[in-house]
N, C-alpha and C positions, 0 to 999 in steps of 0.2 A: 599506550593502548592504541591499537590499530583502528582507524576509522571504519565504521560499518558501511557496506555497500547497499545502496537502496535502489530498487527498481520502482520507478514511478509510472503508474498507468493512468493516463489522462488524455482524453481526446480533444480537448481545447488547447491549441498550440500556445497561446499566451499564458493560460493558467499553468500549463506544464512547465514553461520556462520560468515563471514566477515561483512556483513551488520548488523547482529544481534549485533555484538560487537561494531560497529560504533554507532548504535542506543542507546545501553546501555551507551556508552561513552558520548552521547548527553543528557543523563538523562532520557531516556525512559525505560519502562519495556517491554521487548519482551515477550508477553504472549504465542506466538506460532510461529513456522516457519513451513509452510506447502508447499508441493511440487505440489499438484494437486488441480484442481478446487473443487472437492468434499470434500477433506480434509480441504480446506480453508473455505468452507461454514460451515462445521461441527465445526471447531475451532472457527469461529466467534460466533456461537450460544453458544458454551461452555465458551469462555473467555470474550465475550462482549467487544471487543477492542474499544479504543477511536480514533484510527487511523489505516488505512490500508495502507501498502506499498506493491504494487503489480506489479510483472513482468507481462507484457502483454501476452507474449507467453510462455506457459507452455508445457512440454512434454505430459502431460495428461490433457486435458481441456484448458480452456482459462481464463486468469486473468480478462478480461473484463466481461465475463459471471459470474465468481465467484462474482465480485463486484455487478453486477446487482442482483444476487440472494440474497446476503447479505443485500442490500439496501431495499429489499422488507419488511424487519422487522423493518426498521427505518434507518434514514440517519447516516452514519459514514463517517467522512472526509477521503479522500483517495488520494494517489499519485500513478500514474502509472509510470512505467519506462520500457524502451525497447531499443534495438539497433536501432529501427526505430519507432518513435512515430507518424508518419503521419497517420497510420491506426486508432489509438485510437483518434487522433485529428479529423479525419473525422467522426468517429462514435459518439464521445462525444466532441464537440468543446469547451465546458466550463471546460473540465477535466484538472486537474493539472497533467502534464506529463513531465518527464525529460528523456533525451536520454543518453544511456550508450555509452561510459564510462562517468561517472560523478564524480565530486569531492564532498567532504563532504560539503563545503559551498553551492554548487548547491542543494544538498539534503536538507540542512537546510532551504534554501529559498523556495523550493517546499513545504516542510512540513508547513512552516509558511503561505504560500499562502492558502493551503488546510484548515488549522485551522482558518485563518482569514476570509475565506469565510463563515464558520459556524458562527463565532462571528458576522459577518455582516448580518447574516440572509439569506445567499445565499446557498441553498443546492447543 
């Protein structure tokens, strides 16, 4: 089975590197790590990820807005994360979201939920 390509949207450099290493250790290919809404959208068009892992609150732009823009070209499974996920849950009740700080098993379960929603035909 081919490794899935992940676009990571994280504006904190160290957190982005750490999460990128965690994702690679889980068997994913991190196609890009982007820090802004606009860069995330551009990277999605460029690398066509199989999965998005997105921080809700970015220093420049919004993770939620980035995902909304990316989804205009077709559905991509996605996981939101934030220190407070209540806002994203209010905006998108069916979204897969995990609260920081999280552990690797929590991340793995969230990714599995996002990917299984697609397999089950739920966008």
